C-alpha positions, 0 to 999 in steps of 0.5 A: 523484842516484845512479848511478841511482835504484834507489828510483824503479826499484822504484816503476816496477816496482810501478806500471808503466803498461799501455803500459810493461808489455810492455817490462817483462815482456819484460825480466823474462822474459828475465832468468828465462830467462837465470838458468834456462839458467845454473843450472837451473830450480829457484829453491830451488837457483838463487839468481839465478833466485830473485831474477829470479822475486821481481822478476817477482812484484813486477811482477805478471808472470803465473805462466804467463809465469814458468813459460814463461820458466823452461822456455825457459831449461832447453830445455823450450820452443823460442825464440830464444837469449837473450844476456847482454851488458855494454856500456860507454860514456860519456855527456855530459862523460865520465860513465861508463855500464854497460848490462846487456843480455839480448836475442835479437838482439845486432845490434838491441840494440847498434844501439839503444844506439849511437843512445841514446848518440850522441843525448846526446853520448856513445858506446859504449866498448870492453870494460873502458873504464869497468868499472874505475871500478866494483865489483860488490856485493850490495845489499838494499833495504827501503823506509821503510814496512817499517822498523818496527824499523830498529836490529833490521834493522841488527844482524841484517844485520851478523850476517849479514855486511853490509859497509855499511848506509845509511839513505836518504830512501826506505829502508835499503840493505844492501851485501855481498860477492857471496858473502854476498848470498844469506845476508843476503836469506834471513836477513832474510826468515826473521826476517820482514822484507819485502825490496823488492829484492835483487841484484848492482849495479855501484857507482862507486868514485869517484862523480862530482858534476855540475851540475843541467843535466848531471844532467837530461840523464843522467836522459833517457838513463836514461829511454831505457834504461828503455824499451828492452826489451833493457836489463836494467839500467844504472848510472853513476858519478854520485853 
């Protein structure tokens, strides 16, 4: 079990059931809006927006929704302000959790998170209560079905500045500094490789091993966070 399984998240985005698409589309729209507000509405010059739009397209978010979310972020459309907040806390047996929130109602968001944490024997913590256990890295993921020439991809990624590369059961994971993420993504795409996911992730510096019983309980928390429309992403220090 990993900090959380990004591969399963990729599958979820690609094949979300109709009943879950509403929450997913809300998350993606908020992500695009926040990125556009931060650095403008042109994906060619705003890398964070490019990542958000790529993610939205893979989830089949309609083009008009993407356009509307960008306009909302740049002030072209009226709407509630989207706030970006990072919450930290502890799950059962002290498992560390980081939750990234994009919301138009901060009180609603924090209330729902407190409920989720307390339901499973955890609690929200103060700022920097667990963040020191993690390090932000650029991460690129390519599923195994697209790895027709693994050695070539690895060599190109290293030349582009990759810090580490891991071959997992589901595919290839490329780790980089935050500064080199854009260079690696664009460089691989220029060489014709299709990337399933690229972004900035919180990686645990000292991953924690847990027994199966606790792992199942943490997976239940992940499911609740996944279903919450205010939660953009979430991470734990599980191995």
